[in-house]
Structure formats: C-alpha cells, structure tokens
C-alpha positions as CSV (number, residue, x, y, z in Angstrom):
1,M,79.9,65.2,-46.8
2,A,82.7,63.8,-48.5
3,T,83.3,65.4,-51.8
4,T,85.6,64.6,-54.6
5,L,87.3,66.2,-57.4
6,L,87.6,65.6,-60.9
7,R,90.2,68.3,-62.2
8,N,91.7,69.4,-65.8
9,A,89.5,67.7,-67.9
10,T,89.8,68.6,-71.6
11,G,85.8,69.3,-71.8
12,M,81.9,68.2,-71.0
13,I,79.4,66.6,-73.2
14,T,76.4,67.9,-70.8
15,G,73.2,65.7,-72.1
16,L,71.4,69.2,-72.5
17,A,70.3,71.0,-75.7
18,G,71.8,74.0,-78.0
19,T,74.5,76.2,-77.2
20,A,73.9,74.3,-73.5
21,A,75.5,70.9,-75.0
22,R,78.9,71.4,-74.1
23,A,80.8,72.9,-71.1
24,A,84.8,74.1,-70.4
25,G,84.7,72.4,-67.1
26,P,88.0,71.9,-66.8
27,D,86.7,70.8,-63.3
28,L,83.4,68.8,-61.7
29,R,82.3,68.7,-57.9
30,I,80.8,65.6,-56.6
31,E,79.6,65.8,-53.1
32,G,77.3,63.1,-51.7
33,E,75.1,61.9,-54.4
34,R,75.3,65.2,-56.5
35,I,77.3,67.5,-58.4
36,A,78.2,70.2,-56.6
37,A,79.8,72.6,-58.9
38,I,81.1,73.1,-62.5
39,G,84.1,75.2,-63.8
40,R,87.9,75.9,-62.2
41,L,87.9,75.1,-58.7
42,E,90.1,74.3,-56.3
43,P,90.5,71.5,-53.7
44,L,89.0,71.5,-50.5
45,P,90.8,70.0,-47.9
46,G,90.8,66.2,-47.3
47,E,88.8,66.3,-50.7
48,T,89.4,63.0,-53.6
49,V,91.2,64.8,-56.0
50,L,91.0,62.6,-59.3
51,D,92.9,64.0,-62.3
52,A,90.8,63.8,-65.9
53,T,93.6,65.3,-67.9
54,D,93.5,63.7,-71.5
55,C,89.6,62.9,-70.3
56,V,86.0,64.1,-71.6
57,V,83.4,64.1,-69.3
58,Y,79.7,62.5,-70.3
59,P,76.4,62.1,-67.9
60,G,76.1,58.2,-67.8
61,W,74.2,56.5,-70.3
62,V,71.0,55.6,-70.0
63,N,69.8,52.3,-71.4
64,T,65.7,52.1,-72.0
65,H,65.6,48.6,-73.9
66,H,67.6,45.7,-73.0
67,H,67.3,41.8,-72.8
68,L,69.9,40.7,-70.4
69,F,68.9,37.1,-70.9
70,Q,70.2,37.4,-74.7
71,S,73.9,37.9,-73.5
72,L,74.5,34.1,-73.8
73,L,72.5,34.3,-77.0
74,K,75.2,35.9,-79.6
75,G,75.6,35.2,-82.5
76,I,74.2,31.9,-83.0
77,P,74.2,30.3,-86.5
78,A,70.3,29.3,-87.4
79,G,69.5,32.9,-86.9
80,I,72.5,34.7,-87.8
81,N,71.5,36.0,-91.2
82,L,67.6,35.9,-91.0
83,Q,64.7,38.8,-90.2
84,L,63.0,39.6,-87.1
85,V,59.8,37.1,-87.6
86,P,61.7,33.7,-88.0
87,W,64.8,34.8,-85.9
88,L,62.1,35.1,-82.8
89,N,61.8,31.3,-83.8
90,A,65.2,30.3,-84.0
91,V,66.5,32.0,-81.4
92,P,64.6,33.9,-78.9
93,V,61.9,31.6,-78.8
94,A,63.5,28.1,-79.1
95,Y,66.1,29.0,-76.9
96,R,63.7,29.8,-74.0
97,R,63.8,26.3,-72.4
98,F,67.6,27.4,-71.0
99,A,65.7,30.0,-69.0
100,R,66.9,28.7,-65.8
101,E,68.5,31.1,-62.7
102,D,72.0,30.1,-62.8
103,T,71.4,31.3,-66.9
104,L,69.9,34.1,-66.1
105,R,72.3,35.0,-63.6
106,T,75.1,34.4,-65.7
107,A,73.7,36.1,-68.9
108,A,72.6,39.5,-66.7
109,R,76.2,39.7,-65.4
110,I,77.5,39.8,-68.7
111,G,75.1,42.5,-70.2
112,M,75.7,44.5,-67.3
113,A,79.3,44.1,-67.4
114,E,79.7,45.4,-71.1
115,L,77.1,48.3,-70.5
116,V,78.9,49.4,-67.2
117,L,82.3,49.6,-69.1
118,S,80.7,51.5,-71.6
119,G,79.6,54.0,-69.4
120,C,75.8,53.1,-68.6
121,T,74.5,53.8,-65.2
122,T,71.0,53.1,-66.1
123,I,69.8,50.1,-67.7
124,A,65.9,49.0,-68.3
125,D,65.7,45.2,-69.2
126,H,62.6,44.4,-71.0
127,H,62.8,40.7,-69.7
128,Y,59.8,38.8,-70.6
129,A,61.0,35.0,-70.1
130,Y,58.1,34.3,-67.3
131,W,55.7,31.4,-67.2
132,P,53.3,29.8,-64.9
133,G,55.0,27.9,-62.3
134,M,58.7,29.1,-63.2
135,P,60.2,28.0,-60.2
136,F,62.6,31.1,-59.4
137,D,62.1,34.9,-58.8
138,A,63.9,36.3,-62.2
139,S,62.7,40.1,-61.0
140,A,64.4,39.7,-58.0
141,L,67.8,37.7,-59.8
142,L,67.8,40.7,-62.2
143,F,67.1,43.7,-59.2
144,E,70.3,41.9,-57.6
145,V,72.5,41.7,-59.6
146,A,71.9,45.4,-60.5
147,A,72.9,46.0,-56.9
148,E,76.3,43.9,-57.5
149,F,77.2,46.6,-60.4
150,G,75.8,49.6,-58.2
151,V,73.5,51.0,-61.8
152,R,69.8,52.1,-61.6
153,F,67.8,49.3,-62.7
154,V,64.2,49.5,-64.6
155,L,62.6,46.2,-64.7
156,L,60.2,46.7,-67.9
157,R,58.5,43.4,-66.5
158,G,57.5,41.6,-69.5
159,G,55.6,38.7,-71.1
160,A,52.3,37.1,-72.8
161,T,49.2,36.4,-72.3
162,K,48.9,34.6,-75.4
163,V,50.9,32.8,-77.8
164,R,52.1,34.7,-80.4
165,D,50.3,33.6,-83.6
166,T,53.9,33.3,-85.6
167,D,56.1,31.6,-82.6
168,I,56.7,28.0,-84.0
169,H,56.8,25.1,-81.4
170,P,57.4,27.2,-78.0
171,P,58.6,25.2,-75.1
172,P,57.0,25.3,-72.0
173,Q,59.2,28.4,-70.7
174,A,57.4,29.9,-73.4
175,A,53.5,29.6,-71.6
176,P,51.6,32.6,-71.8
177,E,50.4,33.6,-68.8
178,T,46.9,34.7,-67.3
179,L,46.0,38.3,-67.5
180,D,45.1,38.5,-63.4
181,G,48.0,36.4,-63.1
182,M,50.6,38.7,-64.7
183,L,49.1,41.5,-63.2
184,A,49.1,40.5,-60.0
185,S,52.5,39.3,-60.0
186,V,53.7,42.9,-61.5
187,E,51.9,44.5,-58.1
188,R,54.0,42.3,-56.4
189,D,57.3,43.7,-58.0
190,V,55.9,46.9,-58.0
191,Q,55.6,46.7,-54.1
192,R,58.7,45.2,-53.7
193,F,60.8,46.8,-55.6
194,H,59.5,50.0,-57.5
195,Q,60.7,53.7,-55.9
196,R,59.2,57.0,-56.7
197,G,61.0,60.0,-57.7
198,G,63.3,61.1,-60.6
199,D,66.4,59.8,-58.7
200,A,64.9,56.4,-58.0
201,M,67.7,53.5,-57.8
202,R,64.5,50.9,-59.0
203,K,61.7,51.3,-60.8
204,V,59.2,48.7,-62.8
205,V,57.4,49.3,-66.1
206,L,54.4,47.1,-67.1
207,A,55.8,45.9,-71.0
208,P,53.8,43.3,-72.7
209,T,55.9,42.1,-75.2
210,T,53.9,42.9,-78.2
211,P,50.6,44.9,-78.4
212,T,49.4,43.6,-81.6
213,W,50.7,39.6,-80.7
214,S,51.4,38.8,-77.4
215,V,48.0,40.3,-75.6
216,P,44.5,39.5,-76.5
217,E,42.8,43.0,-78.2
218,P,40.4,42.7,-75.4
219,E,43.1,42.7,-72.4
220,L,45.0,46.1,-74.0
221,K,43.3,48.7,-72.1
222,A,43.5,46.7,-68.9
223,F,47.2,46.9,-68.8
224,A,46.9,50.1,-70.1
225,R,44.6,51.2,-67.2
226,A,46.2,48.8,-65.1
227,A,50.0,50.9,-65.6
228,R,47.9,53.8,-65.1
229,R,46.5,52.4,-61.3
230,M,49.9,51.2,-60.1
231,G,51.7,54.5,-61.1
232,I,54.1,53.0,-63.5
233,G,54.8,53.6,-67.2
234,L,54.0,51.6,-69.8
235,H,56.3,49.8,-72.7
236,S,56.7,47.1,-75.6
237,H,57.7,46.4,-78.9
238,M,56.5,48.5,-81.8
239,S,56.7,48.6,-85.7
240,E,59.5,47.1,-85.3
241,S,59.7,45.7,-88.9
242,L,57.1,45.8,-91.6
243,D,55.2,42.6,-90.2
244,Y,53.7,44.9,-87.7
245,V,52.7,47.3,-90.1
246,T,50.7,44.7,-92.9
247,Y,49.4,42.8,-89.5
248,C,48.0,45.8,-88.0
249,R,46.3,47.0,-91.3
250,D,45.0,43.5,-92.7
251,V,43.7,42.7,-89.3
252,H,42.6,45.8,-87.2
253,G,42.5,48.0,-90.6
254,C,44.6,50.5,-89.1
255,W,48.0,51.9,-89.0
256,P,50.3,50.6,-86.0
257,I,50.7,53.9,-83.8
258,E,46.7,54.1,-84.2
259,F,45.7,50.2,-83.1
260,C,48.0,51.6,-80.0
261,E,46.0,54.9,-79.5
262,R,42.9,53.0,-79.8
263,H,43.7,51.1,-76.8
264,E,45.3,53.4,-74.6
265,W,48.6,53.2,-75.2
266,L,50.1,56.5,-76.0
267,G,51.0,59.1,-73.3
268,R,53.8,60.4,-71.6
269,D,53.8,57.0,-69.6
270,V,54.4,55.1,-72.3
271,F,57.7,54.5,-74.6
272,H,57.9,52.1,-77.5
273,A,61.2,49.9,-78.6
274,H,62.3,50.2,-81.9
275,L,59.4,52.5,-83.8
276,V,61.0,51.8,-87.1
277,H,58.7,51.6,-89.5
278,L,56.2,54.5,-89.2
279,Q,53.9,57.2,-91.6
280,P,54.4,60.8,-91.2
281,H,51.4,61.3,-89.1
282,E,52.1,58.2,-86.6
283,I,55.4,60.5,-86.0
284,R,53.1,63.4,-85.2
285,M,50.9,61.4,-83.2
286,L,53.6,59.9,-80.7
287,A,55.3,63.5,-80.8
288,D,51.6,65.0,-79.9
289,S,51.5,62.6,-77.1
290,G,54.5,62.2,-75.9
291,T,55.0,58.6,-76.5
292,G,58.3,58.0,-76.4
293,M,60.7,56.3,-78.9
294,S,63.6,53.8,-77.7
295,H,65.9,53.2,-80.4
296,C,68.0,50.5,-81.2
297,P,70.0,51.1,-84.5
298,Q,72.2,48.2,-84.2
299,S,69.9,45.7,-83.6
300,N,67.2,47.3,-86.3
301,C,70.4,46.7,-88.9
302,R,71.6,43.0,-88.1
303,L,67.3,42.4,-88.2
304,G,67.5,44.2,-91.6
305,S,64.7,45.5,-90.4
306,G,65.6,49.5,-91.1
307,I,66.0,52.9,-89.5
308,A,63.7,54.5,-87.2
309,P,62.7,58.0,-87.9
310,A,64.6,59.3,-85.0
311,P,65.7,62.4,-86.1
312,A,62.1,63.4,-87.2
313,L,60.3,62.3,-84.1
314,D,63.2,64.4,-82.2
315,A,62.7,67.7,-84.7
316,M,58.9,67.9,-83.9
317,G,59.4,67.8,-80.2
318,G,59.1,64.1,-79.5
319,R,60.9,61.9,-77.0
320,V,63.9,60.2,-78.2
321,S,66.1,58.0,-76.1
322,I,68.5,54.8,-76.7
323,G,67.9,51.4,-76.3
324,V,70.9,48.7,-77.2
325,D,68.2,45.5,-77.2
326,G,69.3,42.0,-77.0
327,A,72.7,40.3,-77.6
328,A,71.2,37.8,-79.6
329,S,70.3,41.0,-82.6
330,N,73.2,43.1,-81.5
331,E,77.0,41.3,-80.5
332,A,78.3,44.5,-79.8
333,A,75.6,45.3,-76.7
334,D,77.0,48.2,-75.3
335,M,76.1,52.1,-75.4
336,V,79.3,53.2,-76.8
337,S,78.6,50.9,-79.9
338,E,74.9,51.8,-80.0
339,V,75.3,55.7,-80.3
340,H,77.9,55.3,-82.7
341,A,75.9,53.7,-85.0
342,A,73.0,55.9,-84.3
343,W,75.2,58.9,-85.5
344,L,76.1,56.8,-88.4
345,V,72.9,55.2,-89.9
346,H,71.0,58.9,-90.0
347,R,73.8,60.6,-91.7
348,A,74.0,57.8,-94.1
349,R,70.5,58.1,-94.5
350,D,69.5,61.2,-94.1
351,G,72.4,63.3,-94.7
352,A,75.8,64.6,-93.0
353,A,73.8,67.7,-91.1
354,S,71.0,65.1,-89.8
355,T,72.3,64.1,-87.0
356,S,74.8,65.3,-84.3
357,V,77.3,64.0,-82.1
358,E,75.7,66.1,-78.9
359,G,72.0,65.1,-80.0
360,V,73.1,61.2,-79.9
361,V,74.3,62.0,-76.5
362,R,71.2,63.7,-75.6
363,W,69.2,60.8,-76.9
364,G,71.0,58.5,-74.9
365,T,71.4,60.6,-71.5
366,A,68.8,63.0,-71.0
367,G,65.9,61.7,-73.4
368,G,66.5,58.0,-71.7
369,A,66.1,60.0,-68.1
370,D,63.1,61.5,-68.9
371,L,60.9,58.0,-70.7
372,L,62.3,56.2,-67.0
373,G,60.7,59.2,-64.9
374,L,64.3,60.0,-63.7
375,G,64.4,63.5,-64.0
376,E,67.1,64.3,-61.7
377,V,69.7,62.0,-64.0
378,G,71.4,62.2,-67.2
379,T,72.8,65.5,-67.4
380,L,75.7,67.5,-66.1
381,E,74.1,70.2,-64.2
382,V,74.5,71.6,-60.5
383,G,72.1,70.1,-58.5
384,K,71.5,66.4,-60.7
385,Q,72.5,63.3,-59.6
386,A,76.1,62.6,-60.3
387,D,75.8,59.6,-62.8
388,I,79.2,60.5,-64.9
389,A,81.1,58.9,-67.2
390,V,84.8,59.5,-67.4
391,Y,86.6,58.7,-70.7
392,S,90.5,58.9,-71.4
393,L,91.1,59.8,-74.8
394,D,94.9,58.6,-74.3
395,E,94.7,55.8,-77.1
396,L,96.1,55.8,-80.9
397,R,92.1,55.7,-81.8
398,Y,91.9,59.3,-80.5
399,A,95.6,60.7,-81.7
400,G,95.1,63.6,-84.3
401,L,91.7,64.3,-83.2
402,H,90.4,68.3,-83.4
403,D,87.5,67.7,-81.1
404,P,88.4,65.7,-78.6
405,L,84.9,66.1,-77.1
406,I,83.2,64.1,-79.9
407,G,85.9,61.6,-79.5
408,P,83.5,58.1,-77.9
409,V,81.1,58.6,-79.9
410,A,82.7,59.7,-83.5
411,A,85.5,57.9,-83.2
412,G,83.5,54.4,-82.1
413,G,85.6,51.3,-80.9
414,A,85.6,50.6,-77.0
415,A,86.3,53.5,-75.6
416,R,88.4,53.7,-72.4
417,L,86.6,54.5,-69.2
418,K,89.1,55.8,-66.5
419,H,85.8,56.6,-63.8
420,L,82.5,56.2,-63.8
421,F,80.2,57.4,-61.3
422,C,76.3,56.6,-60.2
423,A,74.5,58.5,-57.5
424,G,78.0,59.2,-56.6
425,R,79.7,56.4,-56.1
426,S,82.7,55.1,-57.8
427,I,81.8,51.9,-59.7
428,V,84.5,51.8,-62.5
429,R,88.0,52.5,-61.7
430,D,90.7,53.3,-64.3
431,G,88.7,50.8,-66.5
432,E,87.9,48.2,-64.0
433,I,84.8,47.2,-62.0
434,P,85.8,46.8,-58.2
435,G,85.6,43.3,-57.1
436,F,84.8,42.1,-60.4
437,N,86.5,38.8,-61.5
438,R,86.3,38.8,-65.3
439,G,87.6,35.4,-65.9
440,A,85.2,33.9,-63.7
441,L,82.3,35.1,-65.5
442,L,83.8,34.2,-69.3
443,Q,84.1,30.8,-67.9
444,A,80.7,30.8,-66.6
445,A,79.7,32.0,-69.9
446,R,81.6,28.7,-72.0
447,V,79.9,26.6,-69.5
448,Q,76.6,27.8,-70.3
449,V,77.0,28.1,-74.2
450,Q,78.7,24.4,-74.2
451,R,75.4,23.1,-72.2
452,M,73.3,24.7,-75.0
453,V,75.0,23.7,-78.2
454,G,75.3,20.1,-76.5
455,H,71.5,19.9,-75.6
C-alpha cells in the first residue's frame, strides 16, 4: 500500500480536547486512507515524502451548514443592510427564479473551491431549492460536483411543504412540495447516495428549511419519524433571530426548543443551524438531549442576528460544530474566516478566556464530524481517516508569531494551504486544486451574475 510522509512540521492541532489538543509531531504518515503514525519518523523505502517545514497541521475542516446555491448571490445591494426576515425576501426568495441547472453547478463549484482552498474536507450543504416538476436533479448535481473536488459531501436535503408566512411574492421555483412527494424524493436520494459508517464519503440528512414556518405543524412528527425510519439525521434552521422566539411564544405558547421537543425534533440524530437566541433552560435541553448546534458566527453577525451561546452549550457537554452558512449572508464563505470569527466574537462578548483556538478547532473538526455521523473523521489520531490540512506559515502575516500553531485561526486572512488530503488522497497541492480551471470558473460566475443583474 502506498504511503506518504509529512516531515518536519512545526506542530499539530489535533481536534481533540484537553492536553491531547496539540501534538509535537513533527512527522505524520498516511497509509492508504488512514493515518498510520505520528511522531519522529524515518522515510520508508519508496515512500512519498512531503516537506512540511514551517507548516502546521490540522484536521480537515468539517463544515456542517452551507447554502452552496448562494455562492452567486454575494453582496446584493437590496439586502446588504437588512436583518434576517426582510433579507430572506430580498435575496434568497427573490433570486430563486434563477434556480437553473447551470446556475447551481457554477455556484456549487465556487462554494466548494472556496471551502477546499481553506482546508475543508467535509461539506454539508443545506440545499432547499426543490419544487414540484423541477427540470433537473439538484441532488445528483451536488454529489457530482463534490466528487470533482474529492471531498466528503453531506446533502442536507431541504425544502418546504408550505409557503412561509413571511415570504412575499415567491416565484414558481419556491413552490412547496407535498409531504409525501418530499419524503419519497428524500428516500430516493438515500437509496442512491447515502453511505453508512463513520468513514462515508456521501450522506443524506432530512432537512426541512424551518420547523416553524416551512412545514405545517401536524407534519413535523411525520418528518422526524421518517428520518428515523430511514436511519438518517434531521436538520433545520432554528432560533436564528428573535423572530423565531416571538413566533413560538405568540403562536405556540412555548420557547423554540420546547417546540422542537414537543414534535420529536431533539436527539443525537438532530442538529440545528444557528441557535442564536436561547434561554438557559433551552441550552440545557439541547445538552441533555444531545441535539447539536451548527454555529455560523459570520452570517449571524452580517445579518445582525446576534451571537450563539456556543461556549455555554460546549461547557454543558453539548455538541457544537461550525457552519459557514450561505455566501449571500457571508461573503467570506470559507472555514478559516469562519473559525477566526468564532474565536473573536465570543471573546468580545464573554471575555478573553472564553474561547481558545484549540476549542474552536475542535468545534470545526471533531465537533462537526460527530454531528454528521462521521466518527472516523475529524481528528489527527493513528487509525483515523487521513483528512489533513497543512498550512504554510511562510507568509508575512505570521512573521513574529510566538505560537505558530494558532496562526491559521488567530491571524485570520487567507491562510496558505500547502497540502490537503481527504481519505488519504491529495486534493490540494502547493495551494492549487489539481485540474481546477480558476479562470474559467471566474468567467462563468461573471456571466451568471450579469444575467441576474440584467434580468
């Protein structure tokens, strides 16, 4: 079996907790799909040796919540200064009329390229642009683009079975599905794409857009029970803004997490994006039930939604991960920018000791792998899948840095990715994706944006 040796790294952040969060290395051996050894190693005969001098090694990032189709909707003037609900109407709802096969393929390539070049090896995309009679197979397209980049892909299969009360003049491409139609479509996706096991390259999760607004209340248990019957996870947006809280209090007479519990939307097979506005008892409910959080700090800041209590949930033994969210509300849609923001926002609100770099790395790697059922991914340990990001510190940004291991997170910016491996396969070499035509994709993006602007 072919092996690769990463030699002379400055050090490693492992994705583990406590004293195991750092490893001196300086070497790491990949054998097939897995990490075979970490320590001071000598090359084997015929082994590929890669010099990691002046580099730090992290696990590949695990992004647990994205909207790849929004990669062509960055900085739209009509929504740039709006909060969540009016922004939804001005941008994602209004621009659903441009949901075409070529548009989605271009957007998905942009989003995945951004993520991969930041060191991301697992992408969970909450794609909800499905409607009755749509003329192309969005699920197959997304898995196909993920295979082009060589990453693990989790389809958070979204959608709606009712028009949200907050949507104004939605286009035909935002028409709701029926309950039976949506569940049948998800089941077909599970049969076609879903892989069981902690080292899966492809997974499907049932993910109606919002339990509060996108699904009639009587259908919520049907969705939860269908996901469990199919043996897949359950995901949605929850408590992203105060509107969720007000709605649940006024209409259902309860707090949002109480509403989820009432309809079987809590448990270790469930994770919600955002969870910004939570009461202390709701945080405890999430921790006690094992329900996960996909923390999206940049989008929450961009839309003025607030800061999720991720450190509090983590301190209770709850499950926290990192999600980039859509580029329409996060123009810096990569994982290094996201974890940099996560490290900063909690220190601003809760104090300088509230969040460590190692803790944020754990959220963005092992935490995400745990939520997605990828137990063999997310940490640098012998025997684990070789999803590995190697960052070069040979940049002015890192000059003068006394603790090099924190560089990619603490220094922010566009960290220079020297190598990226997913399941032991090299998918980035010296900062470039092999076979990737950057110029052609940029031109395709310009054409798509001009079509939207001129429509």
